[in-house]
C-alpha positions, 0 to 999 in steps of 0.5 A: 950886584955880583955877576948877574945876581940882584940883591935886596935887603928884606930886613931883620938880617935877611937878603934876597939874591935873585938868580933868574926866577929863583929867589935865594936867601941869605940869613945873618947871625952875629957869628955866621950866616947861611945862604939858602939855596945856590941858584940856577946859574954857575955865577959867583953866588958866594961872592954875591953873598959876601958883599952883604955880610962880613960873617962866613957863609955856609950853604943850605939847600932846601932841596936838590932840584938843579935850579937850587944847587948850580953854584954849590961847588963854590962851598966847602960843603952843602947841608941838605936832608939825607933824602936828597943826597941821591938827587943831589948826586945826579945833578951836573955839577962838580961833587960837593961834600954833603952834610945831613940836616934832620927834621927838628935840627936847630942851626945856631947862627949866633943871636938867631937860629933856624929850625928845620922842618922836613916837608916831603912832597915836592921832592922826598927831602924838601925842607923849610927853615923857621926863624922863630925870633924874626918870625919867617919861614923859608919854604923853598919850592914847596909853597908858591903863588907861582905854582909848585912842580909836582910831576916827575920822579920823587913828587908825591901829592899825598906826602905834600898834603901831609906837609902842608898840614903840618905847616898850617899847624905851625902858623902861630910861629911865623908871619911871613912865608919866603918862597923860592919862586913867585912872590918872595913874601907871602902871608900864612893863610896861603897855606889854606888855599895850597892845602885845598888845591892839593886835595882837589888836585889828588881828587881829580877835581881841577882842570889842567891846562898844557903849558905848551904843545907836547907838554908832559904835564899840565897846569892846575890853577886854584885860587892863589896857587897851582901845580904843574902835574 
């Protein structure tokens, strides 16, 4: 453990680094490693990652909400989809050079690779990262049994539905989804519940409950997932 981070080995060169209620993931290849997301606190997440690997560590952010970029200034640059650049720039952190990640781009780590899939909806530039050999998909905030935030600037339920449909079409390529919130490992069939829930939300057929008094949004629960909307 480094600072307040807790680390868990998940097998196949994958570790989970816990920062509060945020799951960040370290993926190690034979030549280098990547940290997927940079947490909500401003501790030494790079140091935590370096206790797990001797390879150099680069940073990829699945999107640029504040709880995924807090420790980004520890890195020389951050890789993320260009549709997230503006969101990243308004976060209250020191400037960090941004490198674009495009849909379909393959990130070679040596002996394994991660393929970028653009999945807008939760944010305009949200991405998933597929490890075809280890058969897992890192989905950031876009799929979760904790619930997905879909209120506020940049969220779009219609785009989200298209993105979940795209992930469903890919399910023969992975056995596990790793989320940033809620259960860190989920089966692919949660995507069908997620799609159904999003369609019901868009159609106004889910009943929402305010999470607290004077809340500007409600929580809409359906089967194994839900939305803050």
